[in-house]
C-alpha positions as CSV (number, residue, x, y, z in Angstrom):
1,M,-29.8,56.7,-25.8
2,E,-28.9,60.0,-24.1
3,Y,-30.8,63.2,-23.7
4,H,-29.2,66.4,-22.4
5,Q,-31.2,68.8,-20.3
6,T,-30.6,72.6,-20.1
7,D,-29.7,72.4,-16.4
8,G,-26.7,70.3,-17.1
9,S,-28.3,67.0,-16.2
10,R,-28.9,64.2,-18.6
11,R,-31.3,61.4,-19.1
12,I,-30.0,58.0,-20.2
13,A,-32.4,55.4,-21.5
14,I,-31.8,51.6,-22.0
15,D,-34.3,51.2,-24.8
16,P,-35.2,48.5,-25.3
17,I,-34.2,46.2,-22.4
18,S,-32.6,43.2,-23.9
19,R,-33.1,39.5,-23.3
20,V,-36.6,39.8,-21.9
21,E,-40.0,39.1,-23.4
22,G,-41.8,42.2,-24.6
23,H,-40.7,45.9,-24.8
24,G,-39.6,48.1,-21.9
25,K,-37.0,50.6,-21.0
26,I,-35.0,51.8,-18.0
27,T,-34.3,55.6,-17.6
28,L,-31.7,57.3,-15.4
29,L,-31.6,60.9,-14.5
30,L,-28.0,62.0,-13.8
31,D,-26.6,65.3,-12.7
32,A,-23.4,66.8,-14.1
33,D,-21.3,64.7,-11.7
34,N,-23.1,61.5,-12.8
35,H,-25.0,61.2,-9.5
36,V,-28.2,59.3,-9.9
37,H,-31.4,61.3,-9.1
38,E,-33.9,59.0,-10.6
39,A,-34.1,55.4,-12.0
40,R,-37.2,53.8,-13.3
41,L,-38.4,50.8,-15.3
42,H,-41.0,51.9,-17.9
43,I,-43.3,49.6,-19.8
44,V,-44.0,51.4,-23.0
45,E,-46.2,49.0,-25.0
46,F,-49.9,48.7,-24.7
47,R,-52.2,45.9,-25.8
48,G,-55.7,46.2,-24.2
49,F,-56.7,42.5,-24.0
50,E,-59.1,43.2,-21.1
51,K,-61.1,45.5,-23.4
52,F,-61.2,43.8,-26.8
53,I,-62.4,40.4,-25.4
54,Q,-65.5,42.2,-24.2
55,G,-68.5,41.1,-26.3
56,R,-66.9,37.7,-27.2
57,P,-68.3,34.4,-26.2
58,Y,-66.7,33.0,-23.1
59,T,-65.8,29.8,-24.9
60,E,-63.3,31.8,-27.0
61,V,-61.6,33.4,-24.1
62,P,-59.0,30.6,-23.3
63,Y,-57.8,30.7,-26.9
64,F,-57.8,34.5,-27.3
65,V,-55.9,35.3,-24.1
66,Q,-53.0,32.9,-24.9
67,R,-52.2,35.3,-27.7
68,L,-50.9,37.7,-25.0
69,C,-47.6,35.9,-25.2
70,G,-45.6,33.4,-27.2
71,I,-43.6,32.3,-24.2
72,C,-46.3,31.6,-21.6
73,P,-49.5,31.0,-23.6
74,V,-50.2,27.8,-21.8
75,S,-50.4,29.7,-18.5
76,H,-53.0,32.2,-19.8
77,H,-54.9,29.3,-21.5
78,L,-55.1,27.4,-18.3
79,A,-55.9,30.3,-16.0
80,A,-58.7,31.3,-18.4
81,A,-59.9,27.7,-18.7
82,K,-60.2,27.5,-14.9
83,A,-62.4,30.7,-14.9
84,V,-64.5,29.3,-17.8
85,D,-65.0,26.0,-15.8
86,Q,-66.7,28.1,-13.2
87,L,-68.8,29.9,-15.8
88,V,-70.3,26.5,-16.8
89,G,-70.8,25.5,-13.1
90,V,-67.9,23.1,-12.8
91,D,-65.7,23.2,-9.7
92,E,-64.0,19.9,-10.0
93,L,-62.8,18.1,-13.2
94,T,-62.5,14.4,-13.8
95,P,-59.2,12.9,-12.5
96,T,-57.9,12.4,-16.1
97,A,-58.7,16.0,-17.2
98,T,-57.1,17.4,-14.0
99,K,-53.9,15.4,-14.6
100,L,-53.7,16.2,-18.2
101,R,-54.0,19.9,-17.3
102,R,-51.3,19.5,-14.7
103,L,-49.0,17.7,-17.2
104,L,-49.5,20.5,-19.7
105,H,-48.7,23.1,-17.0
106,F,-45.6,21.3,-15.9
107,G,-44.4,21.2,-19.5
108,Q,-45.0,24.9,-19.8
109,V,-43.1,25.8,-16.6
110,L,-40.2,23.5,-17.5
111,Q,-39.7,25.0,-21.0
112,S,-40.2,28.6,-19.8
113,H,-37.7,28.2,-16.9
114,A,-35.2,26.6,-19.2
115,L,-35.6,29.3,-21.8
116,H,-35.1,32.1,-19.3
117,F,-32.0,30.8,-17.6
118,F,-30.0,29.2,-20.3
119,H,-30.9,31.5,-23.2
120,L,-31.5,34.9,-21.5
121,S,-29.7,35.0,-18.2
122,S,-26.9,32.5,-18.1
123,P,-24.6,34.7,-20.3
124,D,-24.5,37.2,-17.4
125,F,-23.3,34.7,-14.9
126,L,-21.0,32.6,-17.1
127,F,-19.2,35.6,-18.6
128,G,-19.8,38.5,-16.1
129,F,-22.2,41.4,-16.0
130,G,-19.7,43.7,-17.7
131,S,-18.3,41.3,-20.2
132,D,-18.1,41.9,-24.0
133,M,-21.7,42.5,-25.1
134,A,-21.0,40.8,-28.5
135,H,-20.2,37.6,-26.7
136,R,-22.7,37.9,-23.8
137,N,-25.5,35.8,-25.4
138,I,-26.7,32.2,-26.0
139,V,-24.3,31.9,-29.0
140,G,-21.4,32.7,-26.8
141,V,-22.6,30.2,-24.2
142,L,-22.8,27.5,-26.9
143,E,-19.3,28.4,-28.0
144,D,-17.6,28.4,-24.6
145,Y,-19.9,26.1,-22.6
146,P,-21.5,23.8,-25.2
147,D,-22.5,21.2,-22.6
148,I,-24.5,23.8,-20.6
149,G,-26.0,25.4,-23.7
150,L,-27.1,22.2,-25.3
151,K,-28.7,20.9,-22.1
152,G,-30.6,24.1,-21.9
153,I,-31.9,23.8,-25.5
154,K,-32.9,20.1,-24.9
155,L,-34.7,21.0,-21.6
156,R,-36.8,23.6,-23.3
157,K,-37.4,21.3,-26.3
158,Y,-38.7,18.5,-24.0
159,G,-41.1,20.9,-22.2
160,Q,-42.5,21.9,-25.6
161,Q,-42.9,18.3,-26.6
162,V,-45.1,17.8,-23.5
163,I,-47.2,20.8,-24.5
164,A,-47.5,19.6,-28.1
165,A,-48.6,16.1,-27.0
166,I,-51.5,17.5,-25.1
167,A,-52.4,20.8,-26.9
168,G,-51.6,19.7,-30.5
169,K,-48.7,22.1,-31.1
170,R,-46.0,23.8,-29.0
171,I,-47.3,27.3,-29.1
172,H,-51.0,28.5,-29.1
173,G,-52.4,25.0,-29.1
174,A,-56.0,24.0,-28.2
175,A,-56.2,21.8,-25.1
176,T,-59.1,22.7,-22.9
177,V,-62.9,22.9,-23.2
178,P,-65.3,24.3,-20.6
179,G,-65.3,21.7,-17.9
180,G,-62.4,19.6,-19.1
181,M,-60.1,18.7,-21.9
182,N,-60.6,18.0,-25.6
183,K,-58.3,15.0,-26.3
184,T,-56.8,12.0,-24.6
185,L,-53.1,11.2,-24.3
186,S,-52.3,8.3,-26.5
187,N,-50.1,5.5,-25.4
188,D,-47.6,6.3,-28.2
189,E,-47.4,9.9,-27.0
190,R,-46.9,8.7,-23.4
191,K,-44.1,6.3,-24.4
192,A,-42.4,9.0,-26.5
193,L,-42.3,11.4,-23.6
194,L,-41.0,8.7,-21.2
195,V,-37.9,8.0,-23.5
196,D,-36.1,11.2,-22.4
197,V,-37.6,12.0,-19.0
198,A,-34.8,10.5,-16.9
199,D,-32.3,12.6,-18.7
200,I,-34.5,15.7,-18.3
201,I,-34.4,15.1,-14.5
202,T,-30.7,14.6,-14.5
203,W,-30.1,17.8,-16.5
204,S,-32.5,19.7,-14.2
205,Q,-30.4,18.6,-11.2
206,D,-27.3,19.8,-13.0
207,A,-29.0,23.2,-13.5
208,V,-29.8,23.4,-9.8
209,T,-26.3,22.6,-8.9
210,L,-24.9,25.1,-11.4
211,N,-27.1,27.9,-10.0
212,E,-26.4,26.9,-6.4
213,T,-22.7,26.9,-7.0
214,I,-22.7,30.3,-8.8
215,H,-24.7,31.9,-6.0
216,L,-22.7,30.4,-3.1
217,Q,-19.3,31.2,-4.8
218,H,-20.2,34.8,-5.6
219,P,-21.1,36.6,-2.3
220,E,-20.9,39.9,-4.1
221,N,-24.2,38.9,-5.8
222,H,-26.1,38.3,-2.5
223,A,-26.9,42.0,-2.0
224,F,-27.3,42.8,-5.7
225,A,-30.8,44.4,-6.1
226,T,-31.8,42.7,-3.0
227,M,-34.5,43.8,-0.4
228,P,-36.7,42.1,2.2
229,T,-40.3,42.0,0.8
230,N,-43.7,40.5,1.3
231,Y,-44.3,37.4,-0.8
232,V,-47.5,36.0,-2.4
233,G,-48.1,32.6,-3.9
234,M,-50.3,29.5,-4.1
235,V,-49.8,26.5,-1.8
236,G,-51.5,23.2,-1.4
237,T,-53.7,22.3,1.6
238,Q,-50.6,21.1,3.6
239,G,-48.5,24.0,2.6
240,E,-46.7,22.1,-0.2
241,M,-45.7,23.7,-3.5
242,E,-48.7,23.9,-5.8
243,L,-48.5,25.3,-9.3
244,Y,-52.0,24.4,-10.6
245,H,-54.5,24.8,-7.9
246,G,-54.5,25.7,-4.2
247,G,-55.0,28.5,-1.7
248,L,-53.2,31.9,-1.6
249,R,-50.6,32.5,1.0
250,A,-49.1,35.9,1.8
251,R,-46.3,36.4,4.3
252,R,-44.1,39.3,5.4
253,A,-40.3,39.3,4.9
254,D,-39.8,37.7,8.4
255,G,-42.1,34.8,7.5
256,S,-45.1,35.9,9.5
257,D,-48.6,35.4,8.0
258,I,-50.6,38.1,6.3
259,F,-53.1,35.5,5.1
260,D,-53.0,31.7,4.4
261,Q,-55.2,29.3,2.4
262,F,-57.1,32.4,1.1
263,D,-59.8,31.5,-1.4
264,Y,-58.5,33.0,-4.7
265,T,-62.0,33.6,-6.0
266,Q,-62.0,36.4,-3.4
267,Y,-58.7,37.9,-4.6
268,N,-60.1,41.4,-5.1
269,A,-60.7,41.7,-1.3
270,A,-56.9,41.0,-0.7
271,I,-55.2,42.7,-3.7
272,R,-55.8,46.1,-5.4
273,E,-54.1,47.8,-8.3
274,E,-52.7,51.3,-8.5
275,V,-52.1,53.3,-11.7
276,R,-49.1,55.6,-12.0
277,N,-48.5,58.3,-14.6
278,W,-45.2,57.0,-16.0
279,S,-45.9,53.3,-16.9
280,Y,-48.5,51.3,-18.7
281,M,-48.1,48.6,-16.1
282,K,-50.2,48.8,-12.9
283,F,-48.9,48.5,-9.3
284,P,-50.7,45.9,-7.2
285,Y,-50.6,45.9,-3.4
286,L,-52.0,44.0,-0.5
287,T,-55.1,45.8,0.8
288,T,-54.4,45.2,4.5
289,L,-51.0,46.8,4.3
290,G,-51.8,49.7,2.0
291,K,-50.1,51.2,-1.1
292,E,-46.9,52.1,0.7
293,N,-46.1,48.9,2.5
294,G,-48.3,46.4,0.6
295,W,-46.2,45.7,-2.4
296,Y,-44.9,42.1,-2.8
297,R,-43.0,39.7,-4.9
298,V,-44.3,36.6,-6.8
299,G,-42.6,33.9,-8.8
300,P,-40.0,31.2,-8.1
301,L,-38.3,33.0,-5.2
302,A,-41.7,33.7,-3.5
303,R,-42.9,30.1,-4.1
304,V,-39.8,28.3,-2.8
305,N,-39.8,30.7,0.2
306,L,-43.5,30.3,1.0
307,C,-44.0,26.5,0.6
308,D,-43.4,24.1,3.5
309,S,-42.3,21.3,1.2
310,I,-42.0,20.3,-2.5
311,P,-43.9,17.0,-3.3
312,T,-41.0,15.4,-5.3
313,P,-37.8,14.1,-3.5
314,L,-35.0,15.7,-5.5
315,A,-36.6,19.1,-5.7
316,E,-37.5,18.9,-1.9
317,A,-33.8,18.2,-1.1
318,A,-32.8,21.2,-3.2
319,R,-35.4,23.4,-1.4
320,V,-34.0,22.3,2.0
321,R,-30.5,23.4,0.8
322,F,-31.9,26.7,-0.5
323,R,-33.5,27.6,2.8
324,A,-30.4,26.5,4.7
325,F,-28.6,29.3,2.8
326,A,-30.5,31.8,4.9
327,N,-30.4,29.6,8.0
328,G,-34.0,28.6,7.6
329,A,-35.3,32.1,7.1
330,Y,-36.5,33.5,3.8
331,V,-34.0,34.1,1.0
332,H,-34.4,37.7,-0.2
333,D,-31.4,37.7,-2.6
334,T,-32.9,38.9,-5.9
335,L,-30.4,36.9,-8.0
336,A,-31.6,33.8,-6.1
337,F,-34.6,33.9,-8.3
338,H,-32.5,31.9,-10.8
339,W,-31.6,29.3,-8.2
340,A,-35.3,28.9,-7.1
341,R,-36.3,28.8,-10.8
342,M,-34.1,25.8,-11.4
343,I,-35.5,24.0,-8.3
344,E,-39.0,24.5,-9.8
345,M,-37.8,23.1,-13.1
346,L,-36.5,20.0,-11.3
347,Y,-39.8,19.7,-9.6
348,C,-41.7,19.9,-12.9
349,A,-39.4,17.2,-14.5
350,E,-40.0,14.8,-11.6
351,A,-43.8,15.6,-11.6
352,I,-44.0,14.9,-15.4
353,Q,-42.3,11.5,-14.9
354,A,-44.8,10.6,-12.1
355,L,-47.8,11.7,-14.2
356,L,-46.6,9.7,-17.2
357,H,-46.6,6.6,-15.0
358,D,-50.0,7.3,-13.5
359,P,-52.7,5.1,-15.1
360,E,-55.4,7.7,-14.8
361,I,-53.5,9.9,-17.3
362,M,-54.6,7.5,-20.0
363,G,-58.3,7.8,-19.1
364,T,-61.1,8.8,-21.5
365,D,-63.5,10.6,-19.2
366,L,-62.6,14.2,-19.9
367,V,-65.6,16.5,-19.5
368,V,-67.9,17.5,-16.6
369,T,-71.0,19.7,-17.0
370,G,-72.9,21.9,-14.6
371,E,-75.3,24.9,-14.2
372,K,-74.0,28.1,-15.9
373,R,-72.9,31.1,-13.8
374,R,-72.2,34.7,-14.6
375,E,-68.7,35.0,-13.0
376,G,-65.6,32.9,-13.1
377,I,-62.1,33.4,-11.6
378,G,-59.1,31.3,-12.5
379,V,-55.8,31.5,-10.7
380,I,-52.6,29.5,-11.6
381,E,-48.9,29.8,-10.7
382,A,-47.4,30.8,-14.0
383,P,-43.6,30.5,-14.5
384,R,-43.2,34.1,-13.5
385,G,-45.7,34.0,-10.6
386,T,-49.3,34.1,-9.6
387,L,-51.7,34.8,-12.5
388,F,-55.3,35.9,-12.0
389,H,-58.0,35.8,-14.7
390,H,-61.5,37.2,-13.8
391,Y,-64.5,37.2,-16.2
392,Q,-68.1,38.3,-15.9
393,V,-70.6,37.4,-18.7
394,D,-74.1,38.3,-19.6
395,E,-77.1,36.0,-20.1
396,Q,-75.9,35.2,-23.7
397,G,-72.5,34.1,-22.4
398,L,-70.7,37.2,-23.8
399,V,-67.9,38.7,-21.8
400,E,-69.0,41.9,-20.0
401,K,-66.0,42.6,-17.9
402,A,-62.5,41.1,-17.6
403,N,-59.6,41.7,-15.2
404,L,-56.2,40.2,-15.4
405,I,-53.4,40.5,-12.9
406,V,-50.3,38.9,-14.4
407,S,-47.2,37.9,-12.6
408,T,-44.9,40.6,-14.0
409,T,-47.5,43.3,-12.9
410,S,-47.3,42.0,-9.3
411,N,-43.5,42.3,-9.4
412,N,-43.6,45.8,-10.9
413,H,-42.9,47.7,-7.7
414,A,-40.1,45.3,-6.7
415,M,-38.4,45.5,-10.1
416,N,-38.4,49.3,-9.8
417,E,-36.9,49.0,-6.3
418,S,-34.2,46.7,-7.6
419,V,-33.4,49.1,-10.5
420,R,-33.0,52.0,-8.1
421,S,-30.8,49.9,-5.8
422,V,-28.4,48.9,-8.5
423,A,-28.3,52.4,-10.0
424,N,-27.4,53.9,-6.6
425,H,-24.9,51.2,-5.7
426,Y,-23.1,50.6,-9.0
427,L,-23.7,53.6,-11.3
428,D,-23.8,56.6,-8.9
429,G,-20.9,59.0,-9.6
430,Q,-19.4,56.6,-12.2
431,E,-18.5,57.0,-15.8
432,I,-21.4,55.2,-17.5
433,T,-20.5,52.2,-19.6
434,E,-22.5,49.5,-21.4
435,G,-21.3,47.0,-18.8
436,L,-22.6,49.1,-15.9
437,L,-25.9,49.6,-17.7
438,N,-26.2,45.9,-18.1
439,H,-26.2,45.6,-14.3
440,L,-29.6,47.3,-14.4
441,E,-30.8,44.8,-17.0
442,V,-29.5,41.9,-14.9
443,A,-31.7,43.2,-12.0
444,V,-34.8,43.2,-14.2
445,R,-34.0,39.9,-15.9
446,A,-33.9,38.2,-12.5
447,Y,-37.6,38.5,-12.3
448,D,-38.0,36.9,-15.8
449,P,-40.5,39.7,-16.8
450,C,-43.0,39.2,-19.5
451,L,-43.7,42.8,-20.5
452,S,-46.2,41.9,-23.2
453,C,-48.4,40.1,-20.7
454,A,-48.1,43.0,-18.2
455,T,-49.6,45.6,-20.6
456,H,-53.0,44.2,-21.1
457,A,-54.9,46.8,-19.0
458,L,-57.0,49.7,-20.2
459,G,-57.0,52.5,-17.7
460,K,-56.1,56.2,-17.3
461,M,-52.6,55.8,-18.7
462,P,-50.5,58.7,-19.7
463,L,-49.2,59.6,-23.2
464,Q,-46.0,61.6,-23.7
465,V,-44.4,63.0,-26.8
466,E,-40.9,64.4,-26.8
467,L,-39.2,66.6,-29.4
468,V,-35.4,66.0,-29.3
469,S,-32.8,67.8,-31.4
470,H,-30.2,66.0,-33.6
471,D,-27.6,66.2,-30.8
472,G,-29.9,64.6,-28.2
473,Q,-31.1,67.8,-26.5
474,L,-34.7,67.7,-25.2
475,L,-36.5,70.7,-26.8
476,S,-40.1,70.2,-25.6
477,R,-42.4,67.7,-24.1
478,V,-46.2,67.4,-24.4
479,S,-48.1,64.9,-22.1
480,K,-51.6,63.8,-21.6
481,N,-51.9,63.1,-17.9
482,I,-53.9,60.4,-16.2
483,D,-56.7,62.9,-15.4
484,G,-57.0,63.8,-19.1
485,S,-55.3,67.2,-18.8
486,I,-52.7,68.3,-21.3
487,G,-49.3,69.5,-20.1
488,C,-46.6,71.2,-22.1
489,E,-43.0,71.7,-21.0
490,L,-40.5,73.8,-23.0
491,D,-36.7,73.8,-22.6
């Protein structure tokens, strides 16, 4: 989509961004010589989950919020469940309930990572960023690389089978209750999941090898959309990778500490959110570093950089190779998100196998009770990064206030920086083609954004209406600004 301005400049919009979850667009402002003056990622959908769950009983919240997304509902379900546990006065679940939740979470991360790389991102790397758009998709992968495509499909299917065994169905199931879980894992379900788990581990190893090979053999990708950043993620008590429960760790690009083993129930002392007038997605930042320097990245790249080890042997060996790529320092390559994502998928596959052989997974003691509280905060490492759910309830247990900081929101500033970097390096002064525009989408897809999840907030967001002529010329623009004022621009 292209709009022409009266000063000879033009605005190009990639609308919508393809092969991501949710709706967003990228806009470029170019002068008459195709030099880039502005490049932005816009999130243009709005959903308002924080508002419309107000007044609902807290027991409903874990089931409501998973409707934020059809790709990562389990992550929202579990983050909300951890917050609800606190509302009923429970700080520690039974061993069986904890392990069932972990198994559920590992299945979710595995299926989400498989979906993102094989279905959404692999066409860019297997065919080239500027290859034929009609062939640059999962159908093209299955035609030209059937072994890779089928493994990806089977990996995702297995993760969904794990979810279905625990939550009753693959999407939007019902697994948790306040203080625990609502069903046991049967021996038949356990045996069925064990049948294919060895293959799942092998295929996950193959995916790590594929991504490692692609990254090492294409040095031109190392600087693509890349920048040194702060990183935030959850780690275990010994600094190990921890996706379900742990302390928050934040470090600068050089690996120095900002904070470590930070109690996530105090997150609002460490992270604040900023609203800007051109996106429905907020911009979080680390309080101690301020708005300008405090932005950070979350997700697989952050977690593999931040952790001191991974608890399973094959994934740990892959992590060591990953860090060796940067000579032991942090890997800042944005496209290395995919490599790190596959390392995490391998970790989940190994962890699933270990849990299925753990006798406690078959236990029947599932629920703990306690004294009710008025506030609960649940944090989990979702596939896309650290996910915060914060609820306050009244005396009747009805939600009074809710705040969610989702992974994609935390990556918002970084995604915009990556888009600007790619626009300036690859598109500036060039004749714009679909292949070059896809470079911008490749930068966004590296973060595996879930744009639906990221537009939950209700705040002082702008509204803009544009009148465009039949030939694409912008005639007028009316906007409602974040302060409530109305602006009118005529061309």
